[in-house]
C-alpha positions in Angstrom: -0.3 0.2 0.1 1.2 3.5 -1.4 1.6 5.6 1.8 1.1 9.5 1.6 2.0 10.7 5.0 5.5 10.5 5.6 6.3 9.6 8.9 6.2 7.3 11.4 3.6 4.5 12.9 1.6 5.7 15.5 -0.8 2.3 15.5 -2.2 3.2 19.1 -3.5 6.7 18.0 -6.9 7.4 19.0 -9.8 6.8 16.7 -13.0 5.9 15.6 -14.4 4.9 12.4 -16.4 7.2 10.2 -20.0 7.1 11.2 -22.8 5.9 7.7 -24.2 9.5 7.2 -21.1 11.6 7.8 -21.5 14.0 5.0 -17.7 15.2 4.9 -14.3 13.9 5.4 -14.0 15.0 9.1 -15.8 13.4 11.9 -16.0 13.8 15.2 -15.4 11.6 18.3 -18.3 10.4 19.8 -17.4 10.5 23.5 -16.4 13.9 23.4 -15.3 16.8 24.7 -12.8 14.2 26.0 -11.3 17.4 28.6 -14.5 19.1 30.5 -14.9 21.8 33.2 -12.8 22.6 36.4 -10.8 19.5 34.9 -7.5 20.1 37.4 -7.3 22.5 40.8 -6.1 25.1 40.2 -7.5 26.0 36.3 -11.6 26.0 35.1 -10.7 25.0 31.6 -8.4 23.2 29.4 -8.7 23.8 25.9 -7.1 24.9 22.5 -4.0 22.4 23.3 -1.6 20.6 21.3 0.1 16.8 21.9 2.4 14.5 20.5 2.9 11.5 20.5 6.5 10.2 21.9 7.7 6.9 23.4 4.7 5.1 22.7 2.9 6.7 24.3 1.5 10.7 24.8 2.8 14.1 26.2 0.6 17.6 25.6 1.0 21.6 26.8 -2.5 22.8 27.5 -3.7 26.0 27.8 -5.4 26.4 30.9 -7.5 29.5 32.2 -7.2 29.4 35.5 -9.5 30.6 38.3 -8.6 34.3 38.2 -9.4 33.9 34.7 -5.6 34.4 33.8 -4.3 31.9 30.8 -1.5 29.8 31.3 0.3 26.4 30.4 0.1 23.3 32.2 1.6 19.6 31.1 0.7 16.6 31.4 0.9 13.2 29.6 -1.4 9.7 28.9 -0.8 6.9 27.6 -3.7 6.8 25.0 -4.1 10.8 25.0 -7.8 10.6 25.8 -7.2 10.0 29.3 -4.8 12.9 30.1 -3.1 12.8 34.0 -2.4 17.1 34.1 -0.2 18.9 36.0 -1.5 19.9 39.0 0.9 23.4 38.2 1.4 25.6 35.5 5.2 25.5 34.0 7.8 26.8 35.1 10.0 28.5 32.8 13.7 29.5 32.9 16.7 31.0 30.5 18.5 28.8 28.9 21.1 29.6 32.0 18.5 27.5 34.3 17.3 31.0 35.8 13.3 31.6 36.4 11.6 33.2 33.6 8.7 33.3 34.4 5.8 34.5 31.4 3.1 36.9 31.7 0.1 34.8 30.3 0.1 32.2 27.4 -2.6 30.6 25.3 -2.8 28.5 22.5 0.7 26.4 22.2 1.5 24.4 19.7 3.6 21.2 20.0 6.4 19.7 17.1 9.2 17.9 17.7 12.3 18.8 15.8 15.2 17.4 15.4 15.2 15.4 19.2 13.8 18.3 21.0 10.6 19.4 21.5 9.3 22.7 20.7 6.6 24.9 22.1 4.8 27.9 20.8 1.8 29.9 22.0 0.9 33.3 22.4 2.5 35.2 25.1 2.7 38.4 26.1 5.5 40.4 25.2 4.4 44.1 26.1 1.6 42.6 23.9 0.0 39.7 22.1 2.9 37.9 20.4 5.0 34.4 20.0 6.4 32.8 22.5 8.7 29.9 22.4 10.5 28.2 24.0 11.9 24.1 24.0 12.4 21.0 26.6 14.6 18.0 26.1 13.6 15.5 29.1 9.8 17.5 29.9 11.3 18.0 32.9 13.2 21.6 32.3 11.3 23.7 29.6 13.6 26.6 28.1 12.5 29.9 27.0 13.9 31.0 23.9 14.1 34.7 22.9 10.6 35.8 20.9 10.7 35.3 17.2 8.1 38.6 16.1 7.8 41.5 17.3 3.8 42.1 18.6 1.1 42.3 17.9 1.2 38.4 16.6 -1.0 35.1 16.9 -1.2 32.0 15.9 2.4 30.8 16.0 3.1 27.4 14.6 6.4 25.5 13.4 7.4 23.4 10.3 8.2 20.1 11.8 11.9 19.9 10.1 14.0 22.4 8.1 13.4 23.0 5.2 16.4 24.2 2.8 18.4 24.5 6.1 15.7 27.0 7.2 13.5 26.8 10.5 10.2 27.8 9.1 6.8 29.7 11.2 3.4 30.7 10.4 2.2 33.7 12.5 -0.6 36.3 11.6 0.0 39.7 12.6 -2.5 41.4 14.0 -3.2 44.7 15.6 -3.3 45.2 19.5 -7.4 44.9 19.7 -9.3 41.9 18.2 -7.5 40.8 15.2 -8.9 43.4 13.0 -6.5 42.3 10.4 -6.3 38.3 9.6 -3.8 36.9 7.4 -1.3 34.2 6.9 2.0 34.9 7.2 5.0 32.8 6.7 8.5 33.2 8.5 12.5 31.8 8.1 15.3 31.4 10.5 18.8 29.7 10.5 18.8 28.8 14.3 15.6 29.6 16.0 16.5 32.6 17.4 17.0 35.3 14.5 13.2 35.4 12.2 12.6 37.3 8.7 12.0 36.7 5.3 8.4 37.3 6.1 5.8 36.7 3.3 2.1 36.8 2.7 1.1 33.3 2.8 -2.6 33.9 1.9 -5.5 36.0 3.6 -8.9 35.5 4.8 -12.4 35.7 2.3 -12.8 33.9 -0.7 -16.1 32.5 -2.1 -18.1 32.0 1.2 -18.3 33.8 4.5 -17.2 31.1 6.9 -13.2 32.7 6.6 -14.0 35.8 6.3 -12.7 38.2 9.7 -9.8 36.4 9.6 -7.9 33.0 9.7 -5.0 31.7 11.8 -2.5 28.7 11.3 -4.0 25.7 13.3 -1.8 22.8 14.3 1.9 21.6 13.1 2.1 21.0 9.2 1.7 17.0 8.2 3.9 16.3 5.7 2.6 13.7 2.6 3.7 13.2 -0.8 1.5 16.0 -2.0 2.2 18.7 0.1 2.0 19.9 3.3 -1.7 19.9 4.6 -2.4 22.2 7.4 -5.3 23.1 9.2 -5.7 26.6 10.0 -9.2 28.4 11.8 -11.4 30.8 10.1 -13.4 33.4 11.2 -16.8 34.8 10.3 -17.9 37.4 11.9 -22.4 37.6 12.5 -25.0 39.4 14.6 -24.3 36.8 16.8 -20.9 37.7 17.8 -18.0 34.9 16.0 -18.3 32.3 14.6 -14.6 30.2 14.9 -15.0 26.9 12.0 -12.1 25.1 10.8 -10.5 23.9 6.8 -7.7 22.8 5.3 -4.6 23.8 3.0 -2.6 21.9 0.7 1.1 23.6 0.5 3.8 22.8 -1.6 6.3 20.1 -0.1 9.5 22.3 -1.3 8.2 25.9 -1.8 5.8 26.4 1.5 5.2 29.7 0.2 2.9 28.6 -2.1 -0.7 27.3 -2.0 -2.2 24.8 -4.2 -5.4 23.9 -2.7 -7.5 25.6 0.0 -10.9 24.0 1.3 -14.0 26.3 0.0 -16.6 25.3 2.5 -15.3 24.8 6.3 -14.5 21.2 7.3 -16.3 21.5 10.8 -18.3 24.4 12.3 -19.8 24.6 15.8 -22.5 22.1 15.9 -22.5 20.2 19.4 -23.9 21.4 22.4 -20.2 21.6 23.6 -19.4 23.4 20.7 -21.8 25.9 21.4 -22.5 26.8 23.9 -19.7 27.4 26.9 -16.7 30.2 28.6 -16.9 31.4 24.0 -20.1 30.4 22.4 -19.4 29.4 18.9 -15.6 28.1 18.3 -13.9 25.0 16.8 -10.2 26.0 16.6 -8.3 23.6 15.7 -4.3 23.5 18.1 -2.6 19.7 17.0 -2.8 16.7 15.2 -1.1 12.9 15.5 -0.6 11.3 12.6 -0.5 7.1 12.2 1.9 7.5 8.3 0.9 3.1 8.5 -2.8 4.1 7.8 -3.4 7.7 7.2 -5.1 8.1 9.9 -5.4 11.8 11.6 -6.9 12.7 15.3 -7.4 16.6 15.4 -7.8 18.0 18.4 -9.6 21.1 19.4 -10.9 23.7 21.5 -14.3 24.1 21.9 -16.6 27.1 22.7 -13.1 27.7 24.3 -14.4 25.8 27.7 -13.6 21.7 26.4 -11.4 20.0 24.7 -13.0 17.9 22.2 -11.5 15.7 19.2 -11.6 15.5 16.0 -10.8 12.8 12.6 -9.9 11.7 8.9 -7.9 9.8 6.7 -5.2 11.2 4.3 -5.9 9.8 1.0 -9.8 10.9 1.6 -9.6 14.7 2.9 -6.9 15.3 0.4 -8.9 14.3 -2.5 -11.9 16.1 -1.5 -9.4 19.2 -0.8 -9.0 18.2 -5.0 -12.6 18.1 -5.8 -13.1 21.3 -3.2 -10.8 23.5 -4.0 -11.4 27.4 -2.9 -10.1 29.9 -6.0 -7.2 32.1 -5.5 
């Protein structure tokens, strides 16, 4: 069997077959949400979080909204990627010399393994919303690195390997309010410290309204034989506030600044109670994906209503075929 996903086998990926009658290429886990209200003593809500397979099990960096309302990051582990043991205290960040380097706040992390190190990006405070960057090798010591980009910026997502000897980072520049800007850019670095050659990748809008207000990169891109598969969120502005849905885009494998296909319609939009009712209603916000290269199975972790952690599934070949037949004009 020809493998579409380029990567490792993950035979213990959480999975549920596509239910009969499901019209699209993405379907929800029937046991959603997998993390509910007040999951640990110091956080009322955990959502918009990121997970990775590690040594046959799973590790995660979680957005936890504390009971004073301030968001920060927690670390957790799981044997099955469904039931999580999340540490009682926030991550204790240090600088590269081991000195304390705490964060003011942290939210919406992404988590990726690159060259046997684990890197974390998140929304940080550098006199305004910016992209935080850190790393760990043992999940015990978490080292903060210099912020890669100036404020105001959100949705920083690293590619899982170098391309043409450069690290690549996606981001969504914004202003100091709630994001009237709405396009995704791509930047490069030789060393994870100095970032430049910033280029526009893709913009909000399109033929429909679901991504008309803003867009932002979601989970770490998945390398496939067809290109880089990236899930992203799109936001529409309604008379009742924002609605966050998600779609997908396929980027050129050697030149990820080039879009090949982009979903015309959303893949998943808030419909279930845990997506439409919560702290912030009508949000489906993808932050992580894990995949099994042998079977093409993909599990997508998303935040629901800024309250819950939920899970959806797709299969690489089916999704790519759908994208080619239902691509946005751009």
